[in-house]
C-alpha positions as CSV (number, residue, x, y, z in Angstrom):
1,M,-6.1,-17.1,-19.1
2,S,-5.8,-14.9,-16.1
3,L,-3.4,-12.3,-15.4
4,H,-1.5,-14.6,-13.2
5,Q,-0.5,-16.9,-15.9
6,I,0.4,-14.4,-18.5
7,P,4.3,-15.3,-19.4
8,L,6.6,-12.2,-18.6
9,S,10.1,-11.4,-17.8
10,T,12.1,-10.2,-15.0
11,L,14.6,-7.3,-15.3
12,S,17.3,-9.7,-15.4
13,G,15.9,-11.7,-18.4
14,E,14.5,-14.5,-16.3
15,P,10.8,-15.5,-17.1
16,T,8.1,-15.4,-14.7
17,T,4.4,-14.7,-14.0
18,L,2.1,-12.9,-11.4
19,G,1.3,-16.3,-10.5
20,E,3.9,-16.0,-7.9
21,Y,2.3,-13.0,-6.3
22,A,-1.2,-15.0,-6.5
23,G,-3.3,-14.8,-3.4
24,N,-1.9,-10.9,-2.6
25,P,-2.3,-7.5,-4.3
26,I,0.1,-6.1,-6.5
27,L,0.4,-2.5,-7.5
28,I,1.9,-2.7,-11.2
29,V,3.6,0.6,-12.3
30,N,5.4,1.6,-15.7
31,V,8.4,3.4,-14.7
32,A,11.2,5.6,-16.2
33,S,14.3,7.0,-14.9
34,K,14.4,10.2,-16.8
35,C,11.0,11.4,-16.0
36,G,9.7,14.3,-13.7
37,L,7.5,11.6,-12.1
38,T,10.5,9.5,-11.0
39,P,10.6,10.9,-8.1
40,Q,7.6,8.9,-7.1
41,Y,10.4,5.7,-6.9
42,E,10.4,7.2,-3.2
43,G,6.6,6.6,-2.3
44,L,6.5,3.4,-4.2
45,E,9.6,2.2,-2.1
46,R,7.7,3.5,0.6
47,L,4.6,1.5,0.1
48,Q,6.8,-1.4,-0.6
49,K,8.2,-1.5,2.7
50,T,5.2,-0.2,4.8
51,Y,3.2,-3.3,3.2
52,A,5.6,-6.3,2.3
53,E,5.3,-8.1,5.4
54,R,1.4,-8.3,5.0
55,G,1.5,-9.6,1.3
56,F,1.7,-6.6,-1.1
57,T,4.3,-6.0,-3.5
58,V,4.9,-3.1,-5.9
59,L,5.8,-4.2,-9.4
60,G,7.7,-1.8,-11.6
61,V,7.8,-1.9,-15.5
62,P,10.1,0.1,-17.3
63,C,9.1,1.8,-20.2
64,N,10.9,3.9,-22.8
65,Q,7.5,4.8,-25.0
66,F,6.9,8.1,-23.5
67,A,9.5,11.0,-24.7
68,G,12.5,8.2,-24.5
69,Q,12.8,8.2,-20.7
70,E,13.7,4.9,-20.1
71,P,16.5,4.4,-22.3
72,G,18.8,2.4,-20.4
73,T,19.7,-1.2,-20.4
74,A,18.7,-3.9,-18.0
75,E,21.6,-2.9,-15.8
76,E,21.7,0.6,-16.1
77,I,18.0,0.9,-15.2
78,E,18.7,-1.7,-11.9
79,S,21.5,0.3,-10.8
80,F,19.9,3.8,-10.9
81,C,16.7,2.7,-9.2
82,S,18.9,1.0,-6.5
83,R,21.5,3.7,-6.2
84,T,19.2,6.7,-6.6
85,Y,16.1,5.3,-4.6
86,G,17.1,2.6,-2.9
87,V,14.7,0.3,-4.7
88,T,13.6,-3.3,-2.9
89,F,10.9,-4.2,-5.4
90,P,10.7,-6.5,-8.2
91,M,11.0,-4.9,-12.1
92,L,10.0,-6.5,-15.0
93,A,11.9,-6.2,-18.2
94,K,11.5,-3.3,-20.5
95,T,7.5,-3.3,-21.9
96,E,5.5,-1.8,-24.5
97,V,2.3,-0.3,-22.8
98,N,0.8,1.2,-25.6
99,G,0.2,1.0,-29.2
100,P,0.8,-2.4,-31.4
101,G,3.7,-3.8,-29.9
102,R,1.4,-3.4,-26.6
103,D,2.2,-6.3,-24.2
104,E,-0.6,-8.6,-23.3
105,L,0.0,-7.7,-19.4
106,Y,-0.9,-4.2,-20.6
107,Q,-3.5,-5.3,-23.3
108,R,-5.6,-6.6,-20.0
109,L,-4.8,-3.6,-17.5
110,T,-5.9,-1.0,-19.7
111,A,-9.0,-2.2,-20.5
112,H,-9.6,-1.2,-16.8
113,P,-11.2,2.2,-16.2
114,D,-9.9,4.8,-13.8
115,A,-11.8,6.5,-11.3
116,S,-13.7,8.6,-13.7
117,G,-14.7,5.3,-15.9
118,E,-11.8,6.2,-18.7
119,A,-9.8,3.1,-20.1
120,G,-7.7,2.9,-22.5
121,D,-3.9,4.0,-23.2
122,V,-1.5,4.2,-20.3
123,Q,-1.3,8.5,-20.5
124,W,2.2,8.7,-19.4
125,N,5.1,7.0,-16.9
126,F,3.8,5.8,-13.2
127,E,0.5,5.1,-14.3
128,K,-0.8,2.5,-11.6
129,F,-2.7,-0.5,-11.6
130,L,-3.8,-2.4,-8.7
131,V,-4.4,-5.9,-9.0
132,S,-6.4,-8.1,-6.2
133,G,-4.9,-11.5,-4.9
134,A,-7.6,-13.0,-7.3
135,G,-5.4,-11.3,-10.2
136,E,-8.2,-8.9,-11.0
137,V,-7.9,-5.1,-11.7
138,V,-9.7,-3.3,-8.9
139,A,-8.3,0.2,-9.6
140,R,-6.1,2.3,-11.9
141,F,-4.4,5.2,-11.0
142,R,-3.0,8.2,-13.7
143,P,0.3,9.4,-13.1
144,R,0.3,12.5,-11.3
145,T,-2.0,10.4,-8.8
146,E,1.2,9.9,-5.8
147,P,1.5,6.6,-4.6
148,E,0.7,7.2,-1.0
149,A,-2.3,9.6,-2.1
150,P,-5.3,8.7,0.2
151,E,-7.4,6.9,-2.6
152,V,-4.3,4.6,-3.5
153,V,-3.7,3.4,0.4
154,A,-7.4,2.8,0.6
155,A,-7.3,0.6,-1.9
156,I,-4.2,-1.2,-1.2
157,E,-5.7,-1.6,2.4
158,K,-8.9,-2.7,1.3
159,Q,-7.2,-5.6,-0.6
160,L,-5.4,-6.3,2.6
161,G,-8.3,-6.7,4.3
């Protein structure tokens, strides 16, 4: 099964898949509202606004596995993101990214190594995975890498052609 076929749910509970984005690159990011890295929402939203017309999408994946930093309901998460950071990019339902309950999407994403060759568990909130339009993981950026870091922007630009 390709990444595009994995069953997912939107933040509002609707069924979806990454197939909706087939042919276009997406940056999948596990997010949290009460994290020291939460201001990265600003950079993620700028990426969304900068590249959306070229088919690129940021996809937020709320996760409460890191120090309970995403405790809210879907409605609270949506309200916080739109009110505080003006988030317009799509969000999935709260998801487990590590451990025995790891979502199938993250089973596949975490098999991809970062720039230093390390695969495996997500380290913390705001880890980023760039997926090509063909549904292949092409880059992985650890949490402290800012969304608009040169290496992230270069990888997105490469996927956009």
